[in-house]
C-alpha positions as CSV (number, residue, x, y, z in Angstrom):
1,M,-8.1,-7.0,11.9
2,R,-11.5,-6.8,13.4
3,L,-13.0,-4.6,10.7
4,P,-15.7,-6.0,8.4
5,G,-14.1,-7.4,5.2
6,Y,-10.7,-8.0,6.7
7,D,-9.1,-11.1,5.2
8,G,-5.8,-12.2,6.7
9,E,-5.0,-14.1,3.4
10,L,-4.3,-10.7,1.9
11,D,-1.6,-9.8,4.4
12,V,1.6,-10.7,2.7
13,V,5.1,-10.5,4.4
14,A,8.6,-11.2,3.4
15,V,10.5,-12.7,6.4
16,A,14.3,-12.4,6.7
17,L,16.4,-15.3,7.8
18,D,16.5,-14.0,11.4
19,G,12.7,-14.0,11.5
20,V,12.2,-10.3,11.1
21,I,9.3,-9.1,8.9
22,A,11.4,-7.3,6.2
23,G,8.7,-6.4,3.7
24,Y,4.9,-6.2,4.0
25,V,1.6,-5.4,2.3
26,N,-2.0,-5.3,3.5
27,G,-4.6,-5.9,0.8
28,W,-8.4,-5.3,1.1
29,I,-11.3,-6.1,-1.1
30,D,-14.5,-4.1,-1.4
31,P,-16.9,-6.9,-2.3
32,L,-19.8,-4.6,-3.2
33,N,-17.8,-2.7,-5.8
34,R,-15.4,-5.5,-6.6
35,V,-12.4,-3.3,-6.0
36,G,-9.1,-4.3,-4.5
37,D,-7.0,-1.9,-2.5
38,F,-3.6,-1.9,-0.8
39,G,-3.1,-0.5,2.6
40,L,0.4,-0.4,4.1
41,V,3.1,-1.3,1.6
42,G,6.8,-1.2,2.4
43,A,10.0,-2.6,3.8
44,R,12.0,-2.0,6.9
45,L,14.7,0.5,6.3
46,E,17.6,-2.0,6.4
47,Y,15.9,-4.2,3.9
48,R,14.9,-1.6,1.3
49,R,16.2,-1.6,-2.3
50,R,16.1,-5.4,-2.4
51,G,12.8,-5.9,-4.3
52,L,10.9,-7.1,-1.2
53,S,8.1,-4.5,-1.4
54,R,7.6,-5.3,-5.1
55,A,7.6,-9.1,-4.4
56,V,5.0,-8.9,-1.6
57,L,2.9,-6.4,-3.6
58,L,2.8,-8.8,-6.6
59,E,1.9,-11.7,-4.5
60,C,-0.9,-9.8,-2.9
61,M,-2.1,-8.7,-6.3
62,H,-2.3,-12.3,-7.4
63,R,-4.3,-13.2,-4.4
64,I,-6.7,-10.3,-5.0
65,Q,-7.1,-11.2,-8.7
66,R,-8.2,-14.7,-7.7
67,R,-11.1,-13.1,-6.0
68,E,-12.6,-11.8,-9.2
69,V,-12.2,-8.1,-8.6
70,E,-12.7,-5.6,-11.4
71,R,-9.9,-3.3,-10.6
72,V,-7.2,-2.7,-8.0
73,S,-6.0,0.7,-6.6
74,V,-3.3,2.0,-4.4
75,S,-2.8,5.5,-3.0
76,T,0.3,7.5,-2.1
77,G,1.4,11.1,-1.9
78,V,2.5,12.6,-5.2
79,T,5.9,13.5,-3.7
80,N,6.6,9.9,-2.6
81,E,8.8,9.1,-5.5
82,P,9.9,5.6,-4.3
83,A,6.3,4.5,-4.0
84,M,5.4,6.0,-7.3
85,R,8.3,4.1,-9.0
86,L,7.3,0.8,-7.2
87,Y,3.6,1.1,-8.2
88,G,4.6,2.0,-11.8
89,S,6.9,-1.0,-11.9
90,V,4.0,-3.4,-11.3
91,G,1.7,-1.8,-13.8
92,F,-0.2,0.9,-11.9
93,K,-0.9,4.2,-13.7
94,V,-1.8,7.5,-12.1
95,V,-5.5,8.2,-12.7
96,N,-6.2,10.8,-10.0
97,K,-4.3,13.4,-8.1
98,F,-5.6,15.0,-4.9
99,L,-4.6,18.2,-3.3
100,E,-4.2,18.1,0.4
101,Y,-5.1,21.2,2.3
102,V,-3.7,21.6,5.8
103,K,-4.5,24.4,8.2
104,K,-1.3,25.8,9.7
105,A,-1.3,26.1,13.5
106,S,-2.0,29.6,14.5
107,H,0.7,31.3,16.6
108,S,-0.9,33.5,19.3
109,G,1.6,36.2,20.0
110,G,-0.2,38.0,22.7
111,S,-0.1,41.8,22.6
């Protein structure tokens, strides 16, 4: 929240009747490039499959659009099928895929 460019108006939450934050999204804007981006998007496990992630994402998109950005992006792993369905349902299209390379931990089996 202390990073340059942070705007609390782009944090959107869905609050359950008991006061629990059930769904959430964090939006960011790169003012130099006029690009919006989404950080964390999701819902607590017990509140999933109720449309909350979609609702907060759409609200955040509307708030970002009012700031005259040229485009909006979101990233997720290609195997995260629920996220891919969510983002597709609000109009996102896959434009890039990145491969992630991870170095496996070496096992030193002394001889």
